[in-house]
BAFI-3210 file (N, C-alpha, C; in Angstrom, 3 decimals, decimal comma, padded with zeros to 6 digits):
// residues 136
n [1|2|3|4|5|6|7|8|9|10|11|12|13|14|15|16|17|18|19|20|21|22|23|24|25|26|27|28|29|30|31|32|33|34|35|36|37|38|39|40|41|42|43|44|45|46|47|48|49|50|51|52|53|54|55|56|57|58|59|60|61|62|63|64|65|66|67|68|69|70|71|72|73|74|75|76|77|78|79|80|81|82|83|84|85|86|87|88|89|90|91|92|93|94|95|96|97|98|99|100|101|102|103|104|105|106|107|108|109|110|111|112|113|114|115|116|117|118|119|120|121|122|123|124|125|126|127|128|129|130|131|132|133|134|135|136]
n.u [000,865|000,636|002,013|001,261|-001,402|-003,975|-006,032|-008,965|-010,682|-008,865|-008,098|-005,595|-005,142|-007,348|-007,001|-004,800|-005,912|-007,573|-005,862|-004,659|-006,683|-007,203|-004,726|-005,084|-007,081|-005,908|-004,129|-005,755|-007,116|-004,880|-004,286|-006,734|-006,558|-003,947|-004,862|-006,879|-005,545|-004,182|-005,929|-006,987|-005,823|-004,300|-001,198|-001,033|000,830|-000,146|-001,847|-000,028|001,329|-000,585|-000,930|001,691|001,877|-000,270|000,793|002,947|001,697|000,252|002,282|003,237|000,896|000,980|003,143|002,312|001,933|000,482|000,055|000,341|-001,931|-003,816|-003,641|-003,857|-006,574|-007,789|-007,014|-008,027|-010,722|-010,707|-010,124|-012,278|-014,302|-013,783|-013,770|-016,838|-017,629|-016,586|-018,004|-020,738|-022,803|-022,176|-023,262|-023,092|-020,254|-019,614|-021,068|-019,610|-017,031|-017,535|-017,085|-014,235|-013,693|-014,869|-013,061|-010,401|-010,979|-010,883|-008,252|-007,172|-008,293|-007,375|-004,277|-004,246|-005,507|-003,582|-001,435|-002,077|-002,736|-000,285|001,136|000,028|000,478|003,020|003,480|002,271|004,100|006,204|005,498|004,741|006,997|009,489|009,764|008,076|005,847|005,493|002,693|000,945]
n.v [-001,121|002,171|005,246|007,359|009,157|009,899|012,510|012,263|014,699|016,445|018,968|018,578|015,935|015,021|016,080|014,509|011,904|012,390|012,688|010,063|008,526|009,363|008,223|005,671|005,036|005,726|003,457|001,226|001,786|001,363|-001,275|-002,137|-001,508|-002,709|-005,446|-005,689|-005,516|-007,629|-009,650|-009,345|-009,841|-008,167|-006,064|-003,423|-000,451|002,008|001,430|000,382|003,129|004,428|003,340|003,813|006,674|007,099|005,779|007,509|009,796|009,188|008,917|011,435|012,762|011,365|012,715|014,848|016,574|019,417|019,921|017,303|016,254|017,869|017,266|014,342|014,333|015,638|014,307|011,753|012,648|013,806|011,277|009,697|011,285|011,023|008,169|007,672|009,230|007,638|005,186|005,525|003,692|002,189|002,156|001,677|001,601|004,034|005,270|003,955|005,270|007,806|007,415|007,109|009,572|011,188|010,553|011,348|013,938|014,559|014,171|016,343|018,354|017,618|018,048|020,777|021,600|020,715|022,012|024,633|024,830|024,051|026,440|028,305|027,343|027,669|030,419|031,138|030,261|031,740|034,258|033,806|032,858|030,437|028,392|025,643|025,870|023,315|021,644|021,069]
n.w [-000,172|-000,612|000,622|-000,050|-000,489|-002,782|-003,388|-004,472|-005,284|-005,532|-007,536|-009,308|-009,125|-010,499|-013,177|-013,705|-013,738|-015,826|-018,087|-017,844|-018,618|-021,387|-022,382|-022,071|-023,539|-026,113|-025,947|-026,046|-028,726|-030,439|-029,885|-030,945|-033,773|-034,461|-033,886|-035,870|-038,097|-037,933|-038,087|-040,751|-044,172|-045,237|-045,714|-044,711|-044,975|-044,092|-041,767|-040,091|-039,546|-038,591|-035,982|-035,142|-035,031|-033,339|-030,964|-030,510|-030,158|-027,938|-025,921|-025,817|-024,362|-022,313|-020,993|-020,504|-022,561|-024,178|-026,901|-028,173|-026,906|-028,382|-030,944|-031,148|-030,354|-032,439|-034,922|-034,235|-034,655|-037,280|-038,665|-038,034|-039,109|-041,683|-042,356|-041,834|-043,995|-046,077|-045,293|-044,526|-043,454|-040,820|-038,272|-035,662|-034,868|-035,398|-033,320|-031,250|-031,291|-029,969|-027,384|-027,509|-028,626|-026,394|-024,342|-025,434|-025,643|-022,731|-022,488|-023,378|-022,107|-019,468|-019,701|-020,281|-018,169|-015,948|-016,780|-016,228|-013,407|-012,369|-013,324|-011,774|-009,286|-009,195|-009,314|-006,651|-005,220|-005,792|-004,848|-002,195|-001,205|-001,604|000,259|001,715|004,230|006,795|007,699|010,710]
ca.u [000,220|001,116|001,921|000,867|-002,994|-004,261|-007,218|-010,005|-011,247|-007,820|-007,877|-004,371|-005,396|-008,109|-006,209|-003,731|-006,563|-008,146|-004,701|-004,562|-008,160|-006,827|-003,549|-005,451|-008,103|-004,874|-003,490|-006,725|-007,081|-003,590|-004,504|-007,834|-005,920|-003,131|-005,573|-007,771|-004,639|-003,400|-006,733|-007,200|-004,794|-003,566|-000,188|-001,040|001,637|-000,966|-002,301|001,385|001,628|-001,645|-000,452|002,815|001,241|-001,105|001,474|003,934|000,789|-000,127|003,322|003,395|-000,080|001,531|004,311|001,302|001,891|-000,948|000,027|000,148|-003,316|-004,823|-003,271|-004,446|-008,026|-007,818|-006,468|-008,986|-012,053|-010,716|-010,117|-013,465|-015,061|-013,523|-014,510|-018,030|-018,121|-016,654|-018,937|-021,901|-023,933|-021,556|-023,669|-022,410|-018,941|-019,857|-021,518|-018,571|-016,593|-017,871|-016,503|-012,874|-013,799|-014,771|-011,657|-009,338|-011,095|-010,581|-006,754|-006,984|-008,636|-006,448|-003,023|-004,367|-005,545|-002,534|-000,329|-002,826|-002,483|001,046|001,620|-000,739|001,037|004,714|003,415|002,078|005,145|007,139|004,679|004,944|008,467|009,785|009,949|006,575|005,844|004,693|001,240|000,864]
ca.v [-000,031|003,410|005,936|008,813|009,050|010,918|013,246|012,386|015,914|017,719|019,230|018,147|014,622|015,193|016,471|013,429|010,908|012,850|012,302|008,576|008,053|009,397|007,304|004,190|004,855|005,585|001,947|000,413|002,165|000,597|-002,649|-002,513|-001,151|-003,846|-006,606|-005,757|-005,689|-008,959|-010,533|-009,151|-010,521|-007,132|-005,811|-002,125|000,694|003,003|000,914|000,616|004,513|005,128|002,837|004,349|007,966|007,366|005,508|008,720|011,013|008,950|008,931|012,642|013,176|010,808|013,324|016,229|017,716|019,937|019,846|016,150|015,866|018,341|016,665|013,096|014,617|016,239|013,143|010,727|012,958|013,630|009,941|008,943|011,559|010,215|006,919|007,938|009,485|006,618|003,894|005,968|002,542|001,656|003,293|001,115|002,115|005,796|005,286|003,150|006,103|008,852|007,106|007,297|011,139|011,829|010,149|012,105|015,357|014,601|014,155|017,876|019,329|017,318|018,548|022,257|021,795|020,368|023,204|025,801|024,771|024,139|027,432|029,030|027,020|028,156|031,949|031,342|029,995|033,079|035,289|033,360|032,040|028,984|027,500|025,666|025,219|021,721|021,951|019,640]
ca.w [000,168|-001,081|002,074|-000,370|-001,235|-003,722|-002,889|-005,667|-005,152|-005,882|-009,301|-010,144|-009,306|-011,870|-014,633|-014,149|-014,187|-017,099|-018,844|-018,052|-019,788|-022,877|-022,711|-021,746|-024,913|-026,877|-026,066|-026,559|-030,092|-030,903|-029,908|-031,910|-035,061|-034,755|-034,048|-037,118|-039,236|-038,146|-038,487|-042,081|-044,903|-045,928|-044,986|-044,918|-044,279|-043,352|-040,407|-039,133|-039,497|-037,748|-034,753|-034,449|-034,624|-031,919|-029,777|-030,199|-029,556|-026,635|-025,142|-025,440|-023,743|-020,786|-020,563|-020,392|-023,860|-024,777|-028,331|-028,394|-026,737|-029,317|-032,419|-031,074|-030,331|-034,105|-035,573|-034,086|-035,271|-038,686|-039,263|-037,828|-040,301|-043,018|-042,407|-042,129|-045,421|-046,891|-044,787|-043,483|-042,886|-039,832|-036,840|-034,198|-035,247|-035,161|-031,710|-030,263|-031,535|-029,119|-026,118|-027,634|-028,571|-025,250|-023,658|-025,827|-025,145|-021,331|-022,366|-023,730|-020,799|-018,387|-019,964|-020,004|-016,433|-015,160|-016,803|-015,710|-012,141|-012,271|-013,227|-010,419|-007,940|-009,068|-009,050|-005,553|-004,402|-005,805|-004,076|-000,882|-000,993|-002,128|001,068|002,102|005,695|007,137|008,472|011,648]
c.u [000,582|001,049|001,353|-000,475|-003,112|-005,630|-008,218|-010,674|-010,244|-007,905|-006,800|-004,413|-006,328|-007,779|-005,315|-004,707|-007,222|-006,874|-004,592|-005,598|-007,606|-005,486|-004,204|-006,526|-007,184|-004,487|-004,642|-007,025|-005,837|-003,864|-005,682|-007,153|-005,084|-003,934|-006,406|-006,674|-004,093|-004,823|-007,361|-005,815|-003,990|-002,105|000,045|-000,152|000,852|-001,355|-001,156|001,769|000,742|-001,244|000,596|002,709|000,700|-000,252|002,269|002,669|000,389|000,848|003,553|002,128|000,516|002,435|003,833|001,713|000,373|-000,878|-000,260|-001,406|-004,085|-004,675|-003,882|-006,070|-008,397|-007,834|-007,760|-010,502|-011,886|-010,789|-011,750|-014,636|-014,747|-013,905|-015,885|-018,726|-018,058|-017,678|-020,131|-023,027|-023,449|-022,021|-023,109|-020,928|-018,857|-020,176|-020,311|-017,443|-016,380|-017,169|-014,981|-012,764|-013,826|-013,252|-010,555|-009,820|-010,633|-008,892|-006,569|-007,265|-007,783|-004,854|-003,270|-004,725|-004,273|-001,371|-000,602|-002,359|-000,954|001,696|001,158|000,056|002,647|004,469|002,955|003,017|006,187|006,578|004,902|006,011|008,421|009,822|008,522|006,695|005,267|003,585|001,213|-000,407]
c.v [001,270|004,459|007,449|008,517|010,082|011,168|013,361|013,825|017,164|017,620|018,893|016,621|014,248|015,305|015,055|012,376|011,072|012,336|010,703|007,863|008,107|008,450|006,051|003,994|004,821|004,030|001,073|000,559|001,519|-000,592|-003,115|-002,491|-002,165|-005,127|-006,717|-006,124|-007,059|-010,197|-010,397|-009,630|-009,297|-006,438|-004,298|-001,172|001,548|002,763|001,102|002,184|004,977|004,456|003,587|005,693|008,037|006,854|006,540|009,613|010,794|009,059|010,785|013,351|012,374|011,904|014,660|017,187|018,162|019,854|018,526|015,647|016,608|017,506|015,409|013,372|014,760|015,008|012,212|011,094|013,193|012,307|009,075|009,593|010,824|008,942|007,020|008,426|008,449|005,175|004,522|004,924|002,035|002,500|002,927|001,666|003,509|005,892|005,016|004,503|007,191|008,654|007,495|009,218|011,879|011,738|011,223|013,436|015,401|014,924|015,762|018,508|018,758|017,671|020,066|022,525|021,594|021,546|024,305|026,111|024,478|025,252|028,469|028,528|027,686|029,604|032,138|030,958|031,146|034,135|034,801|032,971|030,607|028,132|027,318|025,051|024,096|022,215|020,700|019,664]
c.w [-000,173|000,300|001,426|-001,034|-001,846|-003,655|-004,359|-006,073|-005,661|-007,339|-009,673|-010,344|-010,465|-012,828|-014,668|-014,494|-015,481|-018,061|-019,070|-018,712|-021,048|-023,133|-022,772|-023,209|-025,989|-027,032|-026,654|-027,907|-030,831|-030,975|-030,899|-033,219|-035,293|-034,840|-035,269|-038,212|-039,174|-038,645|-040,217|-042,879|-045,472|-044,883|-045,600|-044,245|-043,365|-041,947|-039,612|-038,765|-038,408|-036,395|-034,113|-034,236|-033,380|-030,616|-029,556|-029,519|-028,091|-025,469|-025,040|-024,623|-022,482|-020,325|-020,473|-021,394|-024,267|-026,223|-028,652|-028,265|-027,755|-030,473|-032,209|-031,411|-031,998|-034,994|-035,565|-034,742|-036,680|-039,224|-039,265|-039,048|-041,591|-043,331|-042,591|-043,287|-046,436|-046,418|-043,974|-042,777|-041,431|-038,677|-035,662|-033,848|-034,597|-033,566|-030,962|-030,155|-030,605|-027,986|-026,133|-027,645|-027,067|-024,208|-024,170|-025,536|-023,457|-021,446|-022,622|-022,569|-019,712|-018,429|-019,951|-018,527|-015,706|-015,355|-016,382|-014,026|-011,455|-012,330|-012,083|-009,367|-007,933|-008,768|-007,585|-004,657|-004,444|-004,730|-002,702|-000,595|-001,328|-000,871|001,530|003,440|006,081|008,038|009,522|012,293]
res [m|s|k|f|k|l|d|p|n|d|p|q|t|q|n|i|n|s|i|r|v|a|v|i|a|s|l|v|s|i|a|v|t|l|g|m|s|a|l|s|d|t|n|d|w|a|i|l|f|d|a|v|l|v|m|g|l|a|f|g|v|l|m|k|s|r|t|c|a|i|i|l|f|i|y|f|v|l|t|k|i|a|i|a|i|v|n|p|t|n|i|s|g|h|l|f|s|i|a|f|i|m|a|y|w|m|g|v|k|g|t|f|g|y|h|k|l|k|k|t|l|a|q|q|q|t|v|h|g|a|g|v|q|p|t|e]
***
């Protein structure tokens, strides 16, 4: 058991959890993409490129990169729009994508919230001094 307890009501904990949701959604997306590629007999480089791109962006989101979070969100939405144009009859696939869109949006919110709170805390430490007084 860890000696550090994370407060679920703490804004920074919420930001980190939102980031984790986006990263987990990315890993699921990569697994599904590679799994579907393995099941089909096509050896398509575009599928491998998609998986590697999402993996790199997911790593960026894990490192709390706002840019990676935005690109991951936009890339997923644009990909799903392109798929919907090509195959508009796949309603269940479109509905399933909503969960991923929400997860990736949580990543965007989490990364921005993380950096905003980090900046606020740094400014408070500058104003109140770098030393943090222990409370008992």
